[in-house]
SENU-64529 format. One record per atom (N, C-alpha, C): residue number from 0; atom name; x, y, z. Coordinates in steps of 0.1 Angstrom, whole numbers, plus 5000, padded with zeros to 4 digits. Layout:
<pt><num>NUM</num><atome>CA</atome><c1>X</c1><c2>Y</c2><c3>Z</c3></pt>
...
***
This chain:
<pt><num>0</num><atome>N</atome><c1>5006</c1><c2>4988</c2><c3>4999</c3></pt>
<pt><num>0</num><atome>CA</atome><c1>5002</c1><c2>5001</c2><c3>5000</c3></pt>
<pt><num>0</num><atome>C</atome><c1>5010</c1><c2>5011</c2><c3>4998</c3></pt>
<pt><num>1</num><atome>N</atome><c1>5003</c1><c2>5024</c2><c3>4994</c3></pt>
<pt><num>1</num><atome>CA</atome><c1>5011</c1><c2>5036</c2><c3>4995</c3></pt>
<pt><num>1</num><atome>C</atome><c1>5002</c1><c2>5045</c2><c3>4997</c3></pt>
<pt><num>2</num><atome>N</atome><c1>5006</c1><c2>5058</c2><c3>5006</c3></pt>
<pt><num>2</num><atome>CA</atome><c1>4997</c1><c2>5070</c2><c3>5011</c3></pt>
<pt><num>2</num><atome>C</atome><c1>5006</c1><c2>5083</c2><c3>5007</c3></pt>
<pt><num>3</num><atome>N</atome><c1>5000</c1><c2>5092</c2><c3>5000</c3></pt>
<pt><num>3</num><atome>CA</atome><c1>5003</c1><c2>5102</c2><c3>4998</c3></pt>
<pt><num>3</num><atome>C</atome><c1>5005</c1><c2>5108</c2><c3>5009</c3></pt>
<pt><num>4</num><atome>N</atome><c1>5013</c1><c2>5118</c2><c3>5015</c3></pt>
<pt><num>4</num><atome>CA</atome><c1>5016</c1><c2>5127</c2><c3>5027</c3></pt>
<pt><num>4</num><atome>C</atome><c1>5020</c1><c2>5141</c2><c3>5025</c3></pt>
<pt><num>5</num><atome>N</atome><c1>5015</c1><c2>5152</c2><c3>5032</c3></pt>
<pt><num>5</num><atome>CA</atome><c1>5021</c1><c2>5165</c2><c3>5026</c3></pt>
<pt><num>5</num><atome>C</atome><c1>5022</c1><c2>5171</c2><c3>5042</c3></pt>
<pt><num>6</num><atome>N</atome><c1>5028</c1><c2>5180</c2><c3>5044</c3></pt>
<pt><num>6</num><atome>CA</atome><c1>5030</c1><c2>5186</c2><c3>5057</c3></pt>
<pt><num>6</num><atome>C</atome><c1>5034</c1><c2>5200</c2><c3>5056</c3></pt>
<pt><num>7</num><atome>N</atome><c1>5027</c1><c2>5209</c2><c3>5063</c3></pt>
<pt><num>7</num><atome>CA</atome><c1>5029</c1><c2>5225</c2><c3>5060</c3></pt>
<pt><num>7</num><atome>C</atome><c1>5042</c1><c2>5229</c2><c3>5063</c3></pt>
<pt><num>8</num><atome>N</atome><c1>5047</c1><c2>5240</c2><c3>5056</c3></pt>
<pt><num>8</num><atome>CA</atome><c1>5061</c1><c2>5247</c2><c3>5062</c3></pt>
<pt><num>8</num><atome>C</atome><c1>5064</c1><c2>5247</c2><c3>5073</c3></pt>
<pt><num>9</num><atome>N</atome><c1>5054</c1><c2>5249</c2><c3>5081</c3></pt>
<pt><num>9</num><atome>CA</atome><c1>5059</c1><c2>5249</c2><c3>5099</c3></pt>
<pt><num>9</num><atome>C</atome><c1>5063</c1><c2>5240</c2><c3>5103</c3></pt>
<pt><num>10</num><atome>N</atome><c1>5075</c1><c2>5237</c2><c3>5114</c3></pt>
<pt><num>10</num><atome>CA</atome><c1>5082</c1><c2>5225</c2><c3>5117</c3></pt>
<pt><num>10</num><atome>C</atome><c1>5073</c1><c2>5217</c2><c3>5127</c3></pt>
<pt><num>11</num><atome>N</atome><c1>5061</c1><c2>5222</c2><c3>5129</c3></pt>
<pt><num>11</num><atome>CA</atome><c1>5053</c1><c2>5216</c2><c3>5138</c3></pt>
<pt><num>11</num><atome>C</atome><c1>5038</c1><c2>5216</c2><c3>5131</c3></pt>
<pt><num>12</num><atome>N</atome><c1>5037</c1><c2>5221</c2><c3>5119</c3></pt>
<pt><num>12</num><atome>CA</atome><c1>5025</c1><c2>5220</c2><c3>5113</c3></pt>
<pt><num>12</num><atome>C</atome><c1>5017</c1><c2>5210</c2><c3>5112</c3></pt>
<pt><num>13</num><atome>N</atome><c1>5003</c1><c2>5213</c2><c3>5104</c3></pt>
<pt><num>13</num><atome>CA</atome><c1>4994</c1><c2>5199</c2><c3>5105</c3></pt>
<pt><num>13</num><atome>C</atome><c1>5001</c1><c2>5188</c2><c3>5096</c3></pt>
<pt><num>14</num><atome>N</atome><c1>4999</c1><c2>5178</c2><c3>5095</c3></pt>
<pt><num>14</num><atome>CA</atome><c1>5005</c1><c2>5166</c2><c3>5087</c3></pt>
<pt><num>14</num><atome>C</atome><c1>4991</c1><c2>5160</c2><c3>5082</c3></pt>
<pt><num>15</num><atome>N</atome><c1>4989</c1><c2>5160</c2><c3>5068</c3></pt>
<pt><num>15</num><atome>CA</atome><c1>4979</c1><c2>5152</c2><c3>5061</c3></pt>
<pt><num>15</num><atome>C</atome><c1>4980</c1><c2>5141</c2><c3>5053</c3></pt>
<pt><num>16</num><atome>N</atome><c1>4974</c1><c2>5133</c2><c3>5053</c3></pt>
<pt><num>16</num><atome>CA</atome><c1>4976</c1><c2>5121</c2><c3>5044</c3></pt>
<pt><num>16</num><atome>C</atome><c1>4963</c1><c2>5118</c2><c3>5037</c3></pt>
<pt><num>17</num><atome>N</atome><c1>4967</c1><c2>5112</c2><c3>5024</c3></pt>
<pt><num>17</num><atome>CA</atome><c1>4957</c1><c2>5106</c2><c3>5016</c3></pt>
<pt><num>17</num><atome>C</atome><c1>4950</c1><c2>5094</c2><c3>5018</c3></pt>
<pt><num>18</num><atome>N</atome><c1>4944</c1><c2>5088</c2><c3>5010</c3></pt>
<pt><num>18</num><atome>CA</atome><c1>4937</c1><c2>5074</c2><c3>5010</c3></pt>
<pt><num>18</num><atome>C</atome><c1>4948</c1><c2>5064</c2><c3>5006</c3></pt>
<pt><num>19</num><atome>N</atome><c1>4948</c1><c2>5053</c2><c3>5014</c3></pt>
<pt><num>19</num><atome>CA</atome><c1>4959</c1><c2>5044</c2><c3>5010</c3></pt>
<pt><num>19</num><atome>C</atome><c1>4955</c1><c2>5037</c2><c3>4996</c3></pt>
<pt><num>20</num><atome>N</atome><c1>4964</c1><c2>5031</c2><c3>4984</c3></pt>
<pt><num>20</num><atome>CA</atome><c1>4962</c1><c2>5028</c2><c3>4973</c3></pt>
<pt><num>20</num><atome>C</atome><c1>4972</c1><c2>5013</c2><c3>4971</c3></pt>
<pt><num>21</num><atome>N</atome><c1>4964</c1><c2>5005</c2><c3>4966</c3></pt>
<pt><num>21</num><atome>CA</atome><c1>4972</c1><c2>4992</c2><c3>4963</c3></pt>
<pt><num>21</num><atome>C</atome><c1>4984</c1><c2>4994</c2><c3>4953</c3></pt>
<pt><num>22</num><atome>N</atome><c1>4998</c1><c2>4987</c2><c3>4957</c3></pt>
<pt><num>22</num><atome>CA</atome><c1>5008</c1><c2>4992</c2><c3>4948</c3></pt>
<pt><num>22</num><atome>C</atome><c1>5006</c1><c2>4980</c2><c3>4939</c3></pt>
<pt><num>23</num><atome>N</atome><c1>5004</c1><c2>4969</c2><c3>4944</c3></pt>
<pt><num>23</num><atome>CA</atome><c1>5003</c1><c2>4956</c2><c3>4935</c3></pt>
<pt><num>23</num><atome>C</atome><c1>4996</c1><c2>4944</c2><c3>4941</c3></pt>
<pt><num>24</num><atome>N</atome><c1>4995</c1><c2>4934</c2><c3>4934</c3></pt>
<pt><num>24</num><atome>CA</atome><c1>4991</c1><c2>4920</c2><c3>4939</c3></pt>
<pt><num>24</num><atome>C</atome><c1>5001</c1><c2>4912</c2><c3>4938</c3></pt>
<pt><num>25</num><atome>N</atome><c1>5008</c1><c2>4908</c2><c3>4953</c3></pt>
<pt><num>25</num><atome>CA</atome><c1>5015</c1><c2>4896</c2><c3>4955</c3></pt>
<pt><num>25</num><atome>C</atome><c1>5014</c1><c2>4884</c2><c3>4948</c3></pt>
<pt><num>26</num><atome>N</atome><c1>5023</c1><c2>4876</c2><c3>4942</c3></pt>
<pt><num>26</num><atome>CA</atome><c1>5021</c1><c2>4864</c2><c3>4938</c3></pt>
<pt><num>26</num><atome>C</atome><c1>5017</c1><c2>4853</c2><c3>4946</c3></pt>
<pt><num>27</num><atome>N</atome><c1>5020</c1><c2>4854</c2><c3>4959</c3></pt>
<pt><num>27</num><atome>CA</atome><c1>5016</c1><c2>4846</c2><c3>4969</c3></pt>
<pt><num>27</num><atome>C</atome><c1>5009</c1><c2>4854</c2><c3>4982</c3></pt>
<pt><num>28</num><atome>N</atome><c1>5006</c1><c2>4846</c2><c3>4991</c3></pt>
<pt><num>28</num><atome>CA</atome><c1>5005</c1><c2>4850</c2><c3>5007</c3></pt>
<pt><num>28</num><atome>C</atome><c1>5017</c1><c2>4849</c2><c3>5013</c3></pt>
<pt><num>29</num><atome>N</atome><c1>5028</c1><c2>4848</c2><c3>5007</c3></pt>
<pt><num>29</num><atome>CA</atome><c1>5041</c1><c2>4843</c2><c3>5013</c3></pt>
<pt><num>29</num><atome>C</atome><c1>5048</c1><c2>4855</c2><c3>5009</c3></pt>
<pt><num>30</num><atome>N</atome><c1>5052</c1><c2>4865</c2><c3>5014</c3></pt>
<pt><num>30</num><atome>CA</atome><c1>5058</c1><c2>4877</c2><c3>5010</c3></pt>
<pt><num>30</num><atome>C</atome><c1>5061</c1><c2>4883</c2><c3>5021</c3></pt>
<pt><num>31</num><atome>N</atome><c1>5076</c1><c2>4889</c2><c3>5019</c3></pt>
<pt><num>31</num><atome>CA</atome><c1>5081</c1><c2>4897</c2><c3>5027</c3></pt>
<pt><num>31</num><atome>C</atome><c1>5091</c1><c2>4909</c2><c3>5022</c3></pt>
<pt><num>32</num><atome>N</atome><c1>5092</c1><c2>4921</c2><c3>5028</c3></pt>
<pt><num>32</num><atome>CA</atome><c1>5098</c1><c2>4933</c2><c3>5023</c3></pt>
<pt><num>32</num><atome>C</atome><c1>5114</c1><c2>4926</c2><c3>5028</c3></pt>
<pt><num>33</num><atome>N</atome><c1>5122</c1><c2>4932</c2><c3>5018</c3></pt>
<pt><num>33</num><atome>CA</atome><c1>5138</c1><c2>4928</c2><c3>5022</c3></pt>
<pt><num>33</num><atome>C</atome><c1>5143</c1><c2>4941</c2><c3>5033</c3></pt>
<pt><num>34</num><atome>N</atome><c1>5152</c1><c2>4935</c2><c3>5040</c3></pt>
<pt><num>34</num><atome>CA</atome><c1>5159</c1><c2>4944</c2><c3>5050</c3></pt>
<pt><num>34</num><atome>C</atome><c1>5159</c1><c2>4958</c2><c3>5047</c3></pt>
<pt><num>35</num><atome>N</atome><c1>5164</c1><c2>4960</c2><c3>5033</c3></pt>
<pt><num>35</num><atome>CA</atome><c1>5170</c1><c2>4972</c2><c3>5029</c3></pt>
<pt><num>35</num><atome>C</atome><c1>5157</c1><c2>4979</c2><c3>5026</c3></pt>
<pt><num>36</num><atome>N</atome><c1>5144</c1><c2>4975</c2><c3>5022</c3></pt>
<pt><num>36</num><atome>CA</atome><c1>5134</c1><c2>4985</c2><c3>5022</c3></pt>
<pt><num>36</num><atome>C</atome><c1>5130</c1><c2>4987</c2><c3>5004</c3></pt>
<pt><num>37</num><atome>N</atome><c1>5139</c1><c2>4981</c2><c3>4998</c3></pt>
<pt><num>37</num><atome>CA</atome><c1>5140</c1><c2>4985</c2><c3>4986</c3></pt>
<pt><num>37</num><atome>C</atome><c1>5135</c1><c2>4972</c2><c3>4976</c3></pt>
<pt><num>38</num><atome>N</atome><c1>5130</c1><c2>4960</c2><c3>4981</c3></pt>
<pt><num>38</num><atome>CA</atome><c1>5127</c1><c2>4949</c2><c3>4974</c3></pt>
<pt><num>38</num><atome>C</atome><c1>5115</c1><c2>4940</c2><c3>4980</c3></pt>
<pt><num>39</num><atome>N</atome><c1>5109</c1><c2>4933</c2><c3>4976</c3></pt>
<pt><num>39</num><atome>CA</atome><c1>5102</c1><c2>4921</c2><c3>4981</c3></pt>
<pt><num>39</num><atome>C</atome><c1>5104</c1><c2>4909</c2><c3>4977</c3></pt>
<pt><num>40</num><atome>N</atome><c1>5101</c1><c2>4902</c2><c3>4986</c3></pt>
<pt><num>40</num><atome>CA</atome><c1>5107</c1><c2>4888</c2><c3>4984</c3></pt>
<pt><num>40</num><atome>C</atome><c1>5093</c1><c2>4881</c2><c3>4982</c3></pt>
<pt><num>41</num><atome>N</atome><c1>5093</c1><c2>4872</c2><c3>4976</c3></pt>
<pt><num>41</num><atome>CA</atome><c1>5080</c1><c2>4863</c2><c3>4978</c3></pt>
<pt><num>41</num><atome>C</atome><c1>5082</c1><c2>4848</c2><c3>4971</c3></pt>
<pt><num>42</num><atome>N</atome><c1>5076</c1><c2>4839</c2><c3>4980</c3></pt>
<pt><num>42</num><atome>CA</atome><c1>5076</c1><c2>4824</c2><c3>4972</c3></pt>
<pt><num>42</num><atome>C</atome><c1>5065</c1><c2>4821</c2><c3>4964</c3></pt>
<pt><num>43</num><atome>N</atome><c1>5071</c1><c2>4817</c2><c3>4951</c3></pt>
<pt><num>43</num><atome>CA</atome><c1>5063</c1><c2>4814</c2><c3>4944</c3></pt>
<pt><num>43</num><atome>C</atome><c1>5063</c1><c2>4800</c2><c3>4940</c3></pt>
<pt><num>44</num><atome>N</atome><c1>5054</c1><c2>4791</c2><c3>4935</c3></pt>
<pt><num>44</num><atome>CA</atome><c1>5055</c1><c2>4778</c2><c3>4928</c3></pt>
<pt><num>44</num><atome>C</atome><c1>5061</c1><c2>4780</c2><c3>4916</c3></pt>
<pt><num>45</num><atome>N</atome><c1>5070</c1><c2>4768</c2><c3>4914</c3></pt>
<pt><num>45</num><atome>CA</atome><c1>5078</c1><c2>4769</c2><c3>4904</c3></pt>
<pt><num>45</num><atome>C</atome><c1>5072</c1><c2>4756</c2><c3>4895</c3></pt>
<pt><num>46</num><atome>N</atome><c1>5064</c1><c2>4747</c2><c3>4899</c3></pt>
<pt><num>46</num><atome>CA</atome><c1>5062</c1><c2>4734</c2><c3>4893</c3></pt>
<pt><num>46</num><atome>C</atome><c1>5049</c1><c2>4727</c2><c3>4900</c3></pt>
<pt><num>47</num><atome>N</atome><c1>5039</c1><c2>4722</c2><c3>4895</c3></pt>
<pt><num>47</num><atome>CA</atome><c1>5031</c1><c2>4717</c2><c3>4904</c3></pt>
<pt><num>47</num><atome>C</atome><c1>5034</c1><c2>4707</c2><c3>4914</c3></pt>
<pt><num>48</num><atome>N</atome><c1>5028</c1><c2>4706</c2><c3>4924</c3></pt>
<pt><num>48</num><atome>CA</atome><c1>5033</c1><c2>4696</c2><c3>4935</c3></pt>
<pt><num>48</num><atome>C</atome><c1>5035</c1><c2>4685</c2><c3>4933</c3></pt>
<pt><num>49</num><atome>N</atome><c1>5046</c1><c2>4677</c2><c3>4935</c3></pt>
<pt><num>49</num><atome>CA</atome><c1>5051</c1><c2>4667</c2><c3>4935</c3></pt>
<pt><num>49</num><atome>C</atome><c1>5059</c1><c2>4663</c2><c3>4922</c3></pt>
<pt><num>50</num><atome>N</atome><c1>5059</c1><c2>4675</c2><c3>4916</c3></pt>
<pt><num>50</num><atome>CA</atome><c1>5067</c1><c2>4673</c2><c3>4902</c3></pt>
<pt><num>50</num><atome>C</atome><c1>5081</c1><c2>4682</c2><c3>4904</c3></pt>
<pt><num>51</num><atome>N</atome><c1>5091</c1><c2>4675</c2><c3>4902</c3></pt>
<pt><num>51</num><atome>CA</atome><c1>5101</c1><c2>4685</c2><c3>4905</c3></pt>
<pt><num>51</num><atome>C</atome><c1>5104</c1><c2>4694</c2><c3>4895</c3></pt>
<pt><num>52</num><atome>N</atome><c1>5106</c1><c2>4706</c2><c3>4898</c3></pt>
<pt><num>52</num><atome>CA</atome><c1>5108</c1><c2>4718</c2><c3>4890</c3></pt>
<pt><num>52</num><atome>C</atome><c1>5125</c1><c2>4716</c2><c3>4880</c3></pt>
<pt><num>53</num><atome>N</atome><c1>5124</c1><c2>4719</c2><c3>4870</c3></pt>
<pt><num>53</num><atome>CA</atome><c1>5136</c1><c2>4719</c2><c3>4862</c3></pt>
<pt><num>53</num><atome>C</atome><c1>5144</c1><c2>4730</c2><c3>4870</c3></pt>
<pt><num>54</num><atome>N</atome><c1>5162</c1><c2>4726</c2><c3>4867</c3></pt>
<pt><num>54</num><atome>CA</atome><c1>5169</c1><c2>4737</c2><c3>4868</c3></pt>
<pt><num>54</num><atome>C</atome><c1>5168</c1><c2>4748</c2><c3>4864</c3></pt>
<pt><num>55</num><atome>N</atome><c1>5171</c1><c2>4758</c2><c3>4870</c3></pt>
<pt><num>55</num><atome>CA</atome><c1>5169</c1><c2>4773</c2><c3>4862</c3></pt>
<pt><num>55</num><atome>C</atome><c1>5183</c1><c2>4778</c2><c3>4857</c3></pt>
<pt><num>56</num><atome>N</atome><c1>5186</c1><c2>4780</c2><c3>4848</c3></pt>
<pt><num>56</num><atome>CA</atome><c1>5200</c1><c2>4785</c2><c3>4840</c3></pt>
<pt><num>56</num><atome>C</atome><c1>5203</c1><c2>4794</c2><c3>4847</c3></pt>
<pt><num>57</num><atome>N</atome><c1>5215</c1><c2>4799</c2><c3>4852</c3></pt>
<pt><num>57</num><atome>CA</atome><c1>5217</c1><c2>4810</c2><c3>4853</c3></pt>
<pt><num>57</num><atome>C</atome><c1>5234</c1><c2>4814</c2><c3>4843</c3></pt>
<pt><num>58</num><atome>N</atome><c1>5233</c1><c2>4831</c2><c3>4840</c3></pt>
<pt><num>58</num><atome>CA</atome><c1>5245</c1><c2>4832</c2><c3>4833</c3></pt>
<pt><num>58</num><atome>C</atome><c1>5255</c1><c2>4843</c2><c3>4843</c3></pt>
<pt><num>59</num><atome>N</atome><c1>5271</c1><c2>4835</c2><c3>4841</c3></pt>
<pt><num>59</num><atome>CA</atome><c1>5279</c1><c2>4844</c2><c3>4847</c3></pt>
<pt><num>59</num><atome>C</atome><c1>5288</c1><c2>4850</c2><c3>4838</c3></pt>
<pt><num>60</num><atome>N</atome><c1>5288</c1><c2>4864</c2><c3>4841</c3></pt>
<pt><num>60</num><atome>CA</atome><c1>5297</c1><c2>4871</c2><c3>4831</c3></pt>
<pt><num>60</num><atome>C</atome><c1>5309</c1><c2>4876</c2><c3>4836</c3></pt>
<pt><num>61</num><atome>N</atome><c1>5319</c1><c2>4872</c2><c3>4831</c3></pt>
<pt><num>61</num><atome>CA</atome><c1>5331</c1><c2>4873</c2><c3>4839</c3></pt>
<pt><num>61</num><atome>C</atome><c1>5337</c1><c2>4885</c2><c3>4830</c3></pt>
<pt><num>62</num><atome>N</atome><c1>5346</c1><c2>4895</c2><c3>4834</c3></pt>
<pt><num>62</num><atome>CA</atome><c1>5355</c1><c2>4904</c2><c3>4831</c3></pt>
<pt><num>62</num><atome>C</atome><c1>5344</c1><c2>4912</c2><c3>4820</c3></pt>
<pt><num>63</num><atome>N</atome><c1>5331</c1><c2>4918</c2><c3>4825</c3></pt>
<pt><num>63</num><atome>CA</atome><c1>5323</c1><c2>4923</c2><c3>4819</c3></pt>
<pt><num>63</num><atome>C</atome><c1>5327</c1><c2>4939</c2><c3>4813</c3></pt>
<pt><num>64</num><atome>N</atome><c1>5338</c1><c2>4944</c2><c3>4823</c3></pt>
<pt><num>64</num><atome>CA</atome><c1>5341</c1><c2>4956</c2><c3>4819</c3></pt>
<pt><num>64</num><atome>C</atome><c1>5351</c1><c2>4959</c2><c3>4809</c3></pt>
<pt><num>65</num><atome>N</atome><c1>5352</c1><c2>4947</c2><c3>4805</c3></pt>
<pt><num>65</num><atome>CA</atome><c1>5363</c1><c2>4947</c2><c3>4792</c3></pt>
<pt><num>65</num><atome>C</atome><c1>5354</c1><c2>4953</c2><c3>4779</c3></pt>
<pt><num>66</num><atome>N</atome><c1>5344</c1><c2>4946</c2><c3>4779</c3></pt>
<pt><num>66</num><atome>CA</atome><c1>5331</c1><c2>4949</c2><c3>4768</c3></pt>
<pt><num>66</num><atome>C</atome><c1>5327</c1><c2>4962</c2><c3>4767</c3></pt>
<pt><num>67</num><atome>N</atome><c1>5329</c1><c2>4971</c2><c3>4779</c3></pt>
<pt><num>67</num><atome>CA</atome><c1>5327</c1><c2>4985</c2><c3>4778</c3></pt>
<pt><num>67</num><atome>C</atome><c1>5332</c1><c2>4992</c2><c3>4768</c3></pt>
<pt><num>68</num><atome>N</atome><c1>5347</c1><c2>4990</c2><c3>4768</c3></pt>
<pt><num>68</num><atome>CA</atome><c1>5357</c1><c2>4996</c2><c3>4760</c3></pt>
<pt><num>68</num><atome>C</atome><c1>5353</c1><c2>4998</c2><c3>4744</c3></pt>
<pt><num>69</num><atome>N</atome><c1>5344</c1><c2>4986</c2><c3>4742</c3></pt>
<pt><num>69</num><atome>CA</atome><c1>5343</c1><c2>4986</c2><c3>4727</c3></pt>
<pt><num>69</num><atome>C</atome><c1>5336</c1><c2>4997</c2><c3>4721</c3></pt>
***
């Protein structure tokens, strides 16, 4: 959820807030905000129950800065 906020120019002025708005629908009911507050972590099913999930390939790029000079 997100809420718009505003405060007057005075140091102790009134604090106003808007109505909450839904940011997104999480992919599952099991999710959490990362410690840095910048990401959301969610458990999502990858295969039907009882069926092993295929391995997920990853790509590791070594010496990637050398490609920037081209």
